[in-house]
C-alpha positions as CSV (number, residue, x, y, z in Angstrom):
1,M,-56.7,20.6,-17.3
2,Q,-55.1,22.0,-20.6
3,D,-54.7,25.3,-19.1
4,L,-52.9,24.3,-16.3
5,F,-49.8,24.3,-19.2
6,A,-50.8,28.0,-20.4
7,I,-48.3,30.2,-17.9
8,P,-48.1,33.4,-18.9
9,V,-44.7,33.7,-20.7
10,V,-41.4,35.9,-19.6
11,A,-37.5,35.6,-18.4
12,T,-34.1,36.4,-19.6
13,A,-31.1,34.3,-18.7
14,V,-29.3,34.8,-15.6
15,L,-25.8,34.0,-16.8
16,S,-24.4,35.3,-19.9
17,P,-23.9,32.7,-23.2
18,T,-20.4,33.2,-22.4
19,A,-20.7,31.9,-19.2
20,G,-23.0,29.1,-20.1
21,Y,-20.0,28.1,-23.4
22,V,-17.5,28.0,-20.8
23,M,-19.4,26.0,-18.1
24,L,-20.4,23.1,-20.7
25,A,-17.0,22.8,-21.9
26,C,-15.5,22.1,-18.6
27,F,-18.3,19.6,-17.7
28,S,-17.6,18.1,-21.3
29,V,-14.2,17.6,-20.6
30,L,-14.5,16.4,-17.1
31,W,-17.3,13.7,-17.7
32,I,-15.6,12.8,-21.5
33,S,-11.9,11.7,-19.0
34,L,-13.4,10.2,-16.3
35,G,-15.7,8.1,-18.4
36,I,-12.6,6.7,-20.4
37,W,-10.4,6.7,-17.3
38,W,-12.6,4.6,-15.6
39,G,-13.8,2.8,-18.8
40,R,-10.2,1.4,-19.0
41,R,-11.6,-2.0,-16.7
42,A,-14.1,-3.1,-19.5
43,T,-11.7,-5.1,-21.6
44,S,-15.0,-7.8,-21.6
45,Y,-18.5,-7.6,-22.7
46,D,-19.6,-8.7,-19.0
47,G,-17.4,-5.5,-18.0
48,F,-18.9,-3.4,-20.7
49,A,-22.1,-4.3,-19.9
50,V,-22.9,-5.4,-16.2
51,A,-19.4,-4.0,-14.8
52,G,-17.8,-7.3,-14.1
53,R,-20.7,-8.2,-11.3
54,N,-19.1,-6.7,-9.0
55,V,-19.9,-3.4,-7.9
56,G,-20.1,-2.6,-3.8
57,L,-22.6,-1.0,-1.5
58,A,-21.1,2.1,-2.0
59,L,-21.7,2.8,-5.9
60,G,-24.4,0.6,-6.3
61,T,-26.4,3.5,-3.6
62,A,-24.4,6.4,-5.5
63,T,-25.4,4.9,-9.2
64,A,-29.4,4.7,-7.6
65,V,-29.2,7.8,-6.5
66,A,-27.8,9.6,-9.4
67,T,-29.8,7.5,-12.2
68,W,-32.9,8.6,-10.5
69,I,-32.3,12.2,-9.3
70,T,-32.8,12.9,-13.3
71,S,-33.6,16.0,-15.2
72,N,-37.2,15.2,-14.5
73,T,-36.4,15.2,-10.8
74,T,-35.0,18.5,-11.0
75,M,-37.4,20.1,-13.3
76,L,-40.6,18.1,-13.5
77,A,-41.4,18.0,-9.9
78,P,-41.0,22.0,-9.6
79,Q,-43.2,21.8,-12.2
80,F,-45.6,19.2,-11.2
81,A,-46.1,21.7,-7.8
82,L,-46.4,25.0,-10.3
83,Q,-49.6,23.2,-12.0
84,L,-51.1,21.0,-9.5
85,G,-49.8,22.6,-6.2
86,V,-48.2,21.0,-2.5
87,W,-49.8,17.6,-4.1
88,G,-48.1,17.8,-7.5
89,A,-44.3,17.7,-5.1
90,V,-45.4,15.2,-2.8
91,A,-47.0,13.2,-6.1
92,Y,-43.2,13.2,-7.8
93,S,-41.5,12.1,-4.5
94,T,-43.8,8.8,-4.1
95,A,-41.4,7.8,-7.2
96,S,-39.1,6.5,-4.8
97,F,-42.0,3.8,-3.5
98,G,-40.2,2.3,-6.7
99,L,-37.0,1.8,-5.4
100,F,-38.1,0.6,-2.1
101,A,-40.0,-2.3,-3.6
102,F,-37.4,-3.1,-6.3
103,A,-35.0,-3.4,-3.4
104,P,-35.8,-7.1,-2.5
105,M,-36.6,-7.7,-6.2
106,S,-33.0,-6.9,-6.8
107,G,-31.9,-9.9,-4.6
108,R,-34.8,-12.0,-5.9
109,I,-33.8,-11.3,-9.4
110,R,-29.6,-11.8,-8.7
111,Q,-30.5,-14.8,-7.3
112,L,-32.9,-16.5,-10.1
113,M,-30.3,-15.2,-12.9
114,P,-27.0,-14.7,-11.4
115,K,-25.3,-14.5,-15.0
116,G,-28.3,-12.8,-16.4
117,Y,-27.7,-9.5,-18.4
118,T,-31.5,-7.9,-19.1
119,A,-35.1,-7.2,-18.0
120,V,-36.8,-8.8,-21.4
121,E,-34.0,-11.7,-21.3
122,F,-36.1,-12.6,-17.7
123,V,-39.4,-12.2,-19.7
124,R,-38.6,-14.3,-22.9
125,R,-37.3,-17.2,-20.1
126,R,-40.4,-16.7,-17.7
127,Y,-43.1,-16.1,-20.5
128,G,-41.6,-16.7,-23.8
129,S,-42.4,-14.7,-26.9
130,L,-46.1,-14.3,-25.8
131,G,-44.7,-12.1,-23.2
132,S,-41.5,-11.1,-24.1
133,V,-42.5,-9.6,-27.6
134,P,-44.7,-7.0,-25.8
135,F,-42.4,-6.2,-23.4
136,L,-39.4,-5.5,-25.2
137,L,-41.5,-3.3,-27.7
138,I,-42.7,-1.4,-24.4
139,S,-39.3,-1.0,-23.0
140,I,-37.6,0.1,-26.0
141,F,-40.2,2.8,-26.5
142,Y,-40.0,3.8,-22.8
143,A,-35.9,3.7,-22.9
144,I,-36.5,5.9,-25.9
145,T,-39.0,8.5,-24.6
146,W,-37.2,8.9,-21.4
147,L,-34.2,9.6,-23.4
148,I,-35.6,12.4,-25.6
149,S,-37.5,14.0,-22.8
150,M,-33.9,14.0,-20.7
151,S,-32.1,15.6,-24.0
152,M,-35.3,18.0,-24.8
153,A,-34.5,18.7,-20.4
154,G,-30.8,19.5,-21.7
155,G,-31.6,22.3,-24.4
156,K,-34.3,23.7,-22.2
157,L,-31.7,24.2,-19.3
158,L,-29.1,25.7,-20.8
159,E,-31.3,27.9,-22.8
160,V,-33.1,29.8,-19.5
161,L,-30.2,29.7,-17.6
162,S,-27.8,31.3,-20.1
163,G,-29.2,31.9,-23.1
164,I,-27.6,29.1,-25.6
165,P,-29.6,28.3,-28.3
166,Y,-31.8,25.3,-27.4
167,P,-30.5,23.3,-30.5
168,V,-26.8,23.9,-29.4
169,G,-27.4,23.2,-26.1
170,M,-29.3,19.9,-26.6
171,S,-26.8,18.3,-29.2
172,V,-23.7,18.7,-26.8
173,V,-25.1,17.0,-24.1
174,V,-26.3,14.0,-25.9
175,A,-23.3,14.1,-27.5
176,V,-20.9,14.1,-24.7
177,C,-23.3,11.5,-22.5
178,V,-22.5,8.9,-26.0
179,T,-18.6,9.4,-26.3
180,Y,-18.1,8.8,-23.0
181,T,-20.5,5.6,-22.7
182,L,-18.9,4.6,-25.9
183,F,-15.6,4.1,-23.6
184,G,-16.6,2.6,-20.6
185,G,-20.3,1.4,-20.9
186,M,-21.1,0.1,-17.4
187,Y,-18.0,0.7,-15.5
188,A,-17.9,4.7,-17.1
189,V,-21.8,5.2,-16.2
190,I,-21.1,3.5,-12.2
191,G,-18.0,5.8,-12.0
192,T,-19.3,9.0,-12.7
193,D,-22.9,8.3,-11.4
194,F,-20.5,8.3,-7.8
195,I,-19.5,12.0,-8.0
196,Q,-22.5,13.1,-9.9
197,S,-24.3,11.8,-6.8
198,L,-22.2,13.5,-4.5
199,I,-22.6,17.1,-6.9
200,I,-26.3,16.9,-7.2
201,L,-27.0,16.3,-3.2
202,V,-24.7,18.5,-1.5
203,G,-25.8,21.3,-4.6
204,L,-29.7,20.5,-3.6
205,I,-29.0,21.4,-0.3
206,V,-26.9,24.6,-0.6
207,V,-29.8,25.9,-3.0
208,A,-32.3,24.9,-0.8
209,V,-30.7,26.7,2.0
210,A,-30.1,29.5,0.3
211,V,-33.6,29.9,-1.3
212,L,-35.3,29.5,2.3
213,T,-33.2,32.2,3.6
214,R,-34.3,34.4,1.1
215,I,-37.8,34.3,0.9
216,D,-40.7,34.3,3.7
217,I,-42.2,30.9,3.7
218,A,-45.6,32.8,5.5
219,D,-45.7,35.2,2.8
220,V,-45.8,32.2,-0.3
221,H,-48.3,30.9,1.5
222,S,-50.4,34.2,1.7
223,K,-49.8,34.9,-1.4
224,L,-50.8,31.1,-2.7
225,E,-53.9,31.5,-0.5
226,T,-55.1,34.6,-2.0
227,N,-54.2,34.5,-5.5
228,R,-53.9,30.8,-6.4
229,P,-55.7,28.5,-3.1
230,M,-56.3,25.7,-5.6
231,L,-52.4,24.9,-5.2
232,L,-52.8,24.5,-1.5
233,S,-56.2,22.4,-1.8
234,V,-55.9,18.7,-0.2
235,F,-59.4,18.2,-2.6
236,F,-57.6,19.6,-6.2
237,P,-59.2,16.5,-8.0
238,A,-56.3,16.4,-10.7
239,A,-53.6,16.9,-8.2
240,L,-54.8,13.8,-6.0
241,M,-55.3,11.7,-9.6
242,A,-51.9,12.9,-10.5
243,L,-50.6,11.5,-6.7
244,F,-51.6,7.9,-7.9
245,N,-51.2,8.2,-11.5
246,N,-46.9,8.6,-10.6
247,M,-46.6,6.4,-7.8
248,L,-47.6,3.7,-10.0
249,F,-45.8,5.1,-13.2
250,G,-42.5,5.1,-10.7
251,F,-43.3,1.3,-9.9
252,G,-43.7,0.4,-13.4
253,E,-40.5,2.9,-14.6
254,I,-38.0,1.1,-12.6
255,F,-39.8,-2.8,-12.2
256,H,-39.6,-3.0,-15.8
257,S,-36.7,-1.1,-16.9
258,N,-33.4,-2.4,-17.9
259,V,-31.5,0.2,-16.3
260,W,-32.3,-1.0,-13.2
261,W,-32.2,-5.0,-13.6
262,S,-28.8,-4.2,-15.4
263,R,-27.6,-2.3,-12.0
264,A,-28.9,-5.6,-10.1
265,F,-26.9,-8.0,-12.3
266,A,-23.9,-5.7,-12.0
267,M,-24.3,-5.3,-8.0
268,R,-22.4,-8.2,-5.8
269,E,-24.8,-10.8,-4.3
270,G,-26.5,-9.2,-1.2
271,V,-25.7,-5.5,-2.3
272,G,-28.7,-4.9,-4.0
273,P,-31.5,-4.6,-1.7
274,K,-29.2,-2.2,0.7
275,A,-28.1,-0.4,-2.2
276,Y,-31.5,0.1,-3.6
277,A,-33.4,0.6,-0.3
278,L,-30.5,3.6,1.1
279,G,-31.0,4.9,-2.4
280,G,-35.1,5.5,-2.0
281,V,-33.8,7.0,1.3
282,L,-31.9,9.5,0.1
283,W,-33.7,10.2,-3.1
284,L,-37.5,10.4,-1.1
285,P,-36.8,14.2,0.2
286,V,-35.7,15.6,-3.4
287,P,-38.5,16.5,-5.4
288,I,-40.3,17.7,-2.3
289,V,-37.4,20.3,-2.0
290,A,-37.4,21.0,-6.0
291,G,-41.0,20.7,-5.9
292,F,-41.4,24.0,-3.4
293,L,-39.2,26.5,-5.9
294,G,-42.3,25.7,-8.5
295,L,-44.8,26.9,-5.3
296,A,-42.6,30.0,-4.8
297,A,-42.7,31.3,-8.5
298,P,-46.6,33.1,-8.6
299,A,-46.0,34.2,-5.0
300,L,-42.6,36.0,-6.2
301,G,-44.4,37.0,-9.4
302,I,-42.0,35.6,-11.6
303,G,-42.6,34.9,-15.8
304,I,-42.2,31.6,-16.3
305,S,-42.0,30.7,-20.5
306,Q,-42.4,27.3,-20.0
307,P,-43.4,25.3,-17.1
308,D,-40.6,22.7,-17.2
309,T,-38.3,25.4,-16.6
310,V,-39.7,27.2,-13.3
311,G,-37.4,25.0,-10.8
312,P,-33.9,26.1,-12.1
313,L,-35.4,29.8,-13.5
314,V,-36.5,30.6,-9.5
315,A,-33.4,29.4,-8.1
316,A,-31.0,31.6,-10.9
317,T,-33.2,34.5,-10.3
318,L,-33.2,34.0,-6.4
319,L,-29.8,33.6,-5.9
320,G,-28.0,35.5,-8.9
321,T,-25.2,34.7,-10.7
322,G,-23.9,32.5,-8.5
323,G,-27.5,30.4,-7.9
324,A,-27.7,30.0,-11.8
325,L,-23.7,28.2,-12.2
326,L,-25.0,26.0,-9.1
327,V,-28.2,24.9,-10.5
328,F,-26.6,24.4,-13.7
329,V,-23.8,22.1,-12.1
330,V,-27.0,19.9,-10.5
331,V,-29.2,19.7,-13.1
332,F,-26.2,19.1,-15.9
333,C,-25.1,16.5,-13.5
334,S,-29.0,14.9,-12.9
335,L,-29.0,14.6,-16.7
336,A,-25.8,12.7,-17.6
337,S,-26.3,10.8,-14.9
338,S,-29.4,9.7,-16.2
339,I,-28.7,9.9,-19.9
340,D,-25.2,7.4,-19.7
341,S,-27.4,4.9,-18.0
342,L,-29.8,4.4,-20.2
343,L,-27.9,4.5,-23.2
344,A,-26.1,1.6,-21.7
345,A,-29.0,-0.4,-20.5
346,T,-30.8,-0.1,-23.5
347,A,-27.9,-0.6,-25.9
348,D,-27.8,-4.2,-23.4
349,L,-31.1,-4.9,-24.4
350,I,-30.7,-4.5,-28.0
351,V,-27.7,-6.3,-28.5
352,N,-29.0,-9.1,-26.0
353,D,-32.7,-9.1,-27.1
354,I,-32.2,-8.3,-30.9
355,V,-29.2,-8.7,-32.8
356,E,-27.6,-11.9,-30.6
357,P,-31.3,-13.8,-30.9
358,I,-30.9,-12.8,-34.5
359,A,-27.7,-14.1,-35.2
360,K,-28.6,-17.2,-33.6
361,S,-31.0,-17.7,-36.0
362,T,-29.1,-17.0,-38.9
363,Q,-25.8,-18.6,-37.8
364,T,-24.2,-15.3,-38.5
365,G,-20.9,-14.0,-36.4
366,L,-21.2,-16.7,-33.6
367,K,-18.7,-19.0,-31.9
368,P,-18.2,-22.3,-32.9
369,D,-18.2,-24.0,-29.5
370,G,-20.9,-21.7,-27.9
371,G,-23.0,-20.7,-30.0
372,V,-23.2,-17.5,-28.9
373,M,-22.0,-13.7,-30.4
374,S,-18.3,-13.2,-29.3
375,D,-16.9,-10.5,-26.5
376,S,-15.9,-8.5,-29.9
377,A,-19.1,-9.1,-32.0
378,K,-20.8,-7.8,-28.7
379,R,-18.8,-4.8,-28.5
380,R,-19.1,-3.3,-32.0
381,A,-23.0,-4.1,-31.6
382,S,-22.9,-2.4,-28.4
383,T,-21.5,0.6,-30.3
384,I,-23.5,0.8,-33.3
385,A,-26.5,0.5,-30.7
386,I,-24.9,3.3,-28.5
387,I,-24.6,6.0,-31.5
388,F,-28.1,4.8,-33.1
389,L,-29.7,5.6,-30.0
390,G,-28.0,9.1,-29.2
391,A,-28.8,10.1,-32.8
392,L,-32.8,8.9,-33.0
393,S,-33.1,10.9,-29.3
394,W,-31.6,13.8,-30.8
395,A,-33.5,13.9,-33.9
396,V,-36.9,13.7,-32.4
397,A,-35.8,16.1,-29.3
398,Y,-34.7,19.0,-31.9
399,P,-38.1,20.5,-32.8
400,N,-39.2,21.1,-28.7
401,V,-42.2,19.8,-29.0
402,G,-43.9,19.6,-25.8
403,T,-43.0,19.7,-22.2
404,L,-41.1,17.2,-20.4
405,A,-44.3,16.1,-18.5
406,T,-46.8,15.3,-22.3
407,V,-43.8,13.4,-23.6
408,L,-42.4,11.4,-20.8
409,F,-46.0,10.8,-19.5
410,F,-46.9,9.1,-23.0
411,A,-45.2,5.7,-22.2
412,G,-47.1,5.7,-18.6
413,P,-49.5,3.7,-19.5
414,M,-47.1,1.1,-21.0
415,V,-44.6,0.9,-18.2
416,G,-47.6,0.4,-15.7
417,S,-49.0,-2.2,-17.5
418,C,-45.9,-4.1,-16.8
419,I,-46.0,-4.0,-13.1
420,W,-48.0,-7.2,-12.6
421,P,-46.1,-9.4,-14.8
422,I,-43.0,-8.6,-13.4
423,V,-44.1,-9.0,-9.4
424,G,-45.9,-12.4,-10.9
425,G,-43.8,-13.9,-12.7
426,L,-40.6,-13.2,-10.0
427,Y,-42.2,-14.6,-7.0
428,F,-45.1,-17.0,-8.5
429,K,-45.1,-19.9,-10.2
430,R,-49.1,-19.9,-11.8
431,P,-49.2,-16.8,-13.7
432,S,-48.8,-17.9,-17.9
433,P,-47.5,-16.7,-21.0
434,L,-51.0,-15.6,-22.0
435,A,-52.1,-13.4,-18.6
436,A,-48.6,-11.4,-19.2
437,G,-49.0,-10.5,-22.6
438,A,-52.9,-9.8,-22.6
439,A,-51.9,-8.0,-19.3
440,M,-49.4,-5.5,-21.2
441,V,-51.3,-5.2,-24.1
442,I,-54.9,-5.1,-22.8
443,G,-53.3,-2.6,-20.0
444,T,-51.6,-0.4,-22.4
445,A,-54.2,0.3,-25.1
446,T,-57.1,1.5,-22.2
447,G,-54.2,3.2,-20.7
448,L,-53.3,5.5,-23.8
449,W,-57.1,5.9,-24.3
450,A,-57.1,7.4,-21.1
451,Y,-54.2,9.5,-22.3
452,F,-56.1,11.1,-25.2
453,A,-59.4,11.4,-23.9
454,I,-58.3,12.5,-20.0
455,G,-55.3,13.2,-19.2
456,W,-51.8,12.5,-18.7
457,F,-52.3,12.4,-15.0
458,V,-54.1,9.3,-15.0
459,A,-52.9,7.3,-18.0
460,S,-50.3,5.2,-15.8
461,L,-53.0,4.6,-13.3
462,V,-55.4,3.3,-15.5
463,G,-52.9,1.5,-17.5
464,A,-51.6,-0.5,-14.5
465,A,-55.4,-1.3,-13.0
466,V,-56.4,-2.6,-16.1
467,S,-53.3,-4.7,-16.4
468,G,-53.6,-5.7,-13.0
469,V,-57.4,-7.0,-13.5
470,V,-56.5,-8.8,-16.7
471,F,-53.4,-10.3,-15.6
472,G,-55.2,-12.0,-12.3
473,L,-58.1,-13.3,-14.1
474,A,-56.0,-14.8,-17.0
475,T,-53.8,-16.4,-14.4
476,W,-56.8,-17.6,-12.4
477,F,-58.6,-19.2,-15.5
478,A,-55.4,-20.5,-17.0
479,P,-52.6,-21.3,-14.7
480,D,-49.2,-22.4,-15.3
481,D,-46.7,-24.2,-13.5
482,F,-43.1,-22.7,-14.1
483,D,-40.2,-24.0,-12.6
484,F,-37.7,-21.2,-11.4
485,S,-34.7,-23.4,-11.6
486,T,-34.9,-23.3,-15.4
487,L,-33.5,-19.4,-15.0
488,A,-30.5,-20.3,-13.6
489,D,-29.7,-23.2,-15.7
490,E,-30.3,-21.2,-19.0
491,A,-28.3,-18.2,-17.9
492,T,-24.9,-20.3,-16.9
């Protein structure tokens, strides 16, 4: 599998550095301004963290689509197709199944914890420290990994399209997202997501139509059949493994991530299931459209410097300066819509599941009457957390080591091992803290072994499978009898 990453290099920037800097400056000012404007409504911590729990269907659907159309969608789906063929593009589209499955779960979450803030809070109340400690570590590690992969994508995009040095582009993207998230929290994130989702969907449609009018699909198929027939094979072993691996990775990503739980808490009651289902429908064709660009690259003879830049590079090469500008806008929006979501949701984790429990245990910074941190104390903690996360992702992304796939999928077995504890904990009384903790720890360990011993394309699959077996056996032999009403009682 390693030789799949050894694709010969060379490609030159399509836009001039000057055009790149101008576009970067314009969109930076736009997102920061919009973030400040929408953030005016975040007058309390509840508004800052979960947008007042009053998000409707339109904004809810838009934020689901924009957040899930990440730079990994627009850049990794073409990379999958380039390296794994037709199955590669299909494999990435299976991530939409996670949105469909989370739709009813979001309603259940809102019902069980109407005043909740984070996924870790649920796991802590459901399973105690035996389940919440490994889950918190996995959640924080995954969020940082996702942040790093998107920070890298921002630098790679600007470099391949306009020649802006990777460190400069990456630094600006991170700084812009940190800035407007600081001002508005979830209000700013969801507000900008609405505009970003419209730009992304319209831009992708325009790019797809323009590309299809400039190339002959039959010619692409013929050249692939002659020069790289495995890309068209339905029995490509690595691609078939990646198909199921990515599907389970998508389930694990959404089921465990506070990015999605915080939106479930932010949406009005009854909105979540509709918003996530509709978001899945809108997202499903996006990786297939983007993946076609990866399939076209070998047939068109376009040299690729790094596999994860193939999509933007093919579109920009075929469509010229106008295409490069459009691709720039689409991918920049997809970057911003996901980085801001991660910053806000992960800051919630740090404040509610690390800082506040420590404050309670030390009796520091507490309200005399309620025993919890005040609004102003939580806002200060959120500000520090967002700045810390931005600085950390910038520092790790700066060396530009590895591709987006290898960076992101390192967390695959960890999130895959969370699928069964989350689903079982939400719907069934019998799963115990021992079952949840053992499933996450053993599933993560075996999945990471598979990552290094076999490859990233099976790690999530192995982690989820082993976690499921352990969770089922532990539940069978050591069942619990959990009372779900305690979740609402404690959250009130």
